[in-house]
N, C-alpha and C positions, 0 to 999 in steps of 0.2 A: 608760339612764334620764336620767343627768345631761346627756348630750348633747343629748337632746330638750328638756329644760328650758332649756338654754343657747341652743339654737336659737330657741326661742319668746321668750326674754328679749331676744335680739339683734334679732329680727323686731320686737318691741314697741318697742324703743328706735329703730329705723330709722323706723317709722311715726310715732313721736312727733316725731322730727327733722323729718320731712317735713311733718307737720301744723304744727308750730311755725313753720317757714320760711313755709308757705303762710298762716297767720294773720298773721304779721307783715307780710308783703308786701301782704296784702289791706287790713289797717289802715293802712298807709302810703299805699296807693293811694286809699282813701277820704279820709285826711287831706289828700292833695295835690290830689285831682280833685273829690271829693264825689259821684262816681258809684258807686253800689252794684253795678251790673251789671258795670261794668269791674273793680271790686275783686274780684268773685267770679271773673271770668275770670283776673285776674292771680294770685289765690291758687291756682286750680286748675293753671295753668301752672307756678307755682313748686313745687307738690306733685309734678307729673309730672316736672319737670326734676330735682328732688332724687331721686326715685325712680330715674330713669335713671342719674344719677351715682353713687349708692350701688350700683346693680346692676352697672354697668361696674366700679367699684372692686372689688366682691366677685369679679366675673368674673376680673379681672386677678389678684387675690391667689390665686385657686384654680388658675389655669393656668400661673403662673409656676413653672418647675421649680425645686426645691430643689437647690442644687449638693451633690455629695456631699462629706462631710468629707475634709479632706486628711489624709493619713497623716503621723504625727509623724516629723520627721527627726532 
């Protein structure tokens, strides 16, 4: 039960990070260019790239083998 809650919490945090970076990049694009369509495109690209980065990071964390503990000498 707690593992499921933790999974949903981590997914919510990941989506919040992706949305925050997308919104910030979109506002920065509007401030620099004044083009709303370009800002939407940049925000969407930032959202997708952040999702890819977080997915690859999660994949690498879960596929890296954990070394066995060394025996005390």
